[in-house]
N, C-alpha and C positions, 0 to 999 in steps of 0.2 A: 676191132672191127676188121675184116678179112682183108688184105691187102690189097686183090683187083675193086672191090667193094669202093677200100681206101680211096684207089691213086683214080679211079669213078669220078667217084663226089667230089675231088680237090676236081680232075679232069671237068666237071660241069663248076663251078666255083668263077675254076679259072675264065671257063667258056662265057661266063653272065661278066666280070669284073672285064673283059674287053681283051682280053692275054688268050696268046697262044697257048696258053700252056702252063704246070702251078709254079710258080716259086720253088727252086733249090734253094734259098739263103733265105735269110729276114733282114728284108732291103731296107735302108739307113732312113731315120727320120729327120728331119730339120730341126724337125719339135716338138713339142708333148703337149698331147690332149686336142682339142676337135682345130684345124685347121679356121684360121680368121679374128678367133675368140683370142682377146687380150684381159689375160688370167689376173692382173690386179691392178687397177690403179688407185694403187697408194705411191708414194714416190719411198723411193728406197728406204729415207733416214727422215723422222717424221720431227718435226721442230720439238727440243725438252720441253717444251712449255703446252706445249698439249695435251688437252682434259679430253674425258669423254663430253664433260660438262660444259663447259666449255667452246668445241672447237661441231657443235651443232649443228654447220654451215655447209663447211668444211667430208662433215658423216651424212649429209644430206645431197651433196654433189657424188663427191664416191660412192650413193649406193645410187642414183641417177646412174651413173655411167655404166654402174658394172650389169642392174636389172637388163636395161638397155642390148648391154651385146650381148643377153641370152637373151634377146627375142620379145620381154616385157616392154615397157612404157610404165615409165615414173615424175612426178613431178610436186612438190612444194606448194600448197593449196589453201589460200584462205579458204576461212567458213561462207562468205556469200559468191564462189563460184560455182558450192556441189551442181548444187538446179541447173546450170547450165553442163557439166560435166557428166551428170544425172543420163540429161537428155540428149545431148550426144552420141553415148554407148548405148541409150536404148534405141535411137533414130538407123546411128549405124551397124546395129552387127542385131535388127529386129526383133528387141529384146518381149518376149509376147506375156514369161511365165519366172518370177528370181525367185529363189530363197537365200536368207538373209541368220547368222542368226541374234539369237538373242545379246543379248551386248550393249552392257550402258554407254560403251561413247555412239556406239550408231544410233540409238534413243536420242543422245547428246547431239547432234547433230543432224536431229530429227528426216533421216534415213527414212524409214519407214516411212512418214507420214509425204517424203518426196515422194517414193514410188507409188503408195496411195493413189496420191492428186492425179498419175497421169492416167489412170487404171490400168494397171497392172496385175497380175495374180501376182499377189504375195504371201507366200508362203515361211516361217519367223517357226527358224530350228528352234524346238523349247517348251514349248509352249500351245505342246500335245500331247499325249502322253506315247502315242502310238505312230508312228517316222512312215507316212501313207511313200512304198513303193513310188506308185501314180505317181504325184506329186512331185517328186526325188529327176525319174523320169524325164516328165516334163520343164519342169525350170530349164531355162537355158545362161539363167548370171548368177553368181554367185556372190553372194558379199556379205566379207569379213572384219574381220581388226586381226591382230595380230602378237602376239602376244611378246614378243622381240620381235627386229628386224636389224640384220650384218649387213650394213656397207659395203662390205669387200667383196664378198660376192651378189650381192643385190641378193640373198634370200630372205624369206618371214620366219620366223618358226609360232607354229599355230602349238596351243597346247588341246587338244581334244577332251572334250565335257558333254555334258550334261543338256550343256547351253551353246555350245559350242563344238555339234558336230564336221568330224571331216569331210562328210561327203558333200559340203558348200563348196569351199576349196578343189574340191577332187572332180564331182561329173558335172558339173553346168562346161560350153566350148567355152563361158566366161569367168574370166571371174573375178573382181574387186575388189579393194583391200585400201579402207582408212586406219594411217596407222599415224597414231601419234611421235614427234622426236624425242618424243624421252623417251620410246620406248629403243629406241633407231643407236647401233653398238658396232665401232666402227671392223671390229672382230668377231670371228668366232668365239678365241676362247674366250671374251669378256660376256657373252652372252653362257657359255657350258659353266664357268666359275658363277651366272646365275643358281644356275641350275641346281647346284649342288649345296649351299648356301638353302636349297628349300627341299623339300620332302618332293624324289622323283618323281615326276605325274608316269601315268603308266603308255601313256600316248606323246611320242612330243615328235612335231613334222617341221624339217628345214624342206620349204618349196621355193627354187630358187628356178624362175620365171615357166615360160613356156613348157608343156610334158612334151619330152622328146624323146624316141621311139627310134633304133637304128637296127635294124638285120643287119645277116653274114655276110650281105653282099654292100656295107655300109652306106648304105639309102638310109639319111637319116628324113624323119617322115615326125609333122609336131598337129598335135592336141589328138592323139589315137587312148590315151592309158590317161589323160590330162586335158584338163584346159587349153586351148587353142591358144587365148593373149589372155593376158595379165593385163592389168594397171593396180601400180600401186599409189597413193596420196598422204603426201607427208602434211599432218598437221600440225602447230600448233595448239590445238582444241586437246582438251584430258578430256 
C-alpha cells in the first residue's frame, strides 16, 4: 500500500474511533480476549475425586454459566417442562416456520408432535431427498441435538450428516438444542479424545453461543452470520 494512501486510511480509522490521530505505539491491554467475558468458570484445581461420569451436576452448572457468559441461555430441564419451554420460545420470537433434525432424541422427546400441535410449518432435515432453499430461508427456528457439549466454553459440538444438516443450526435466527447430560464433557480435550477414537467425521462444528461479528472499528454485532438467540436445554433423557 502506498504510504500516503496508508496514512489516509489509518487517519480515517482513527477518526471513526474518536481519536485525533492514529496511535504511534501498540496500546497496553489490561486483559486478553473480549472485555467483560470470563474465560473459564472452572476452579483453579479440581477435586482429585472428580470424574466426568459422577460430577454431572457440576458439569451442567459450568456449562450454563459459560453459555450465558457469551450471550446464550442454558438450563437443565425435566421432560414435562418441554411443552411450556417451546411455547414460550415460539411466542417470544413470533415463530411460524421451523427446521429440525431427523433425530432419535427429538423424536423421543416428541418435539415434532409438539411443534405440529401448535400449527407451525415444520421441515425435517433428512426426510426429503432435495433440500428446498425456499423452506430454509423461511425457517425462523432451528431445533437440533448435539453430539457433544463442552462445559468450560459452553460449546455444542455438531457433526454434520444426511440427517443433521449444518443449516439447521446456522441459518435460522433462533437455535434451540436439546442435549443429553451423558454427552456433556468438562473440557474440549475429552471431546477431541472421543473423536480420535472413531473415524474422524468430515464435518465437525463447534458452536459457542450466538453469532458474533466484529469489524475493523471493533463494533460487535450479534446474529449477522448465524443465530441471534441460542437456547440449550440439558436433559436426563437419551
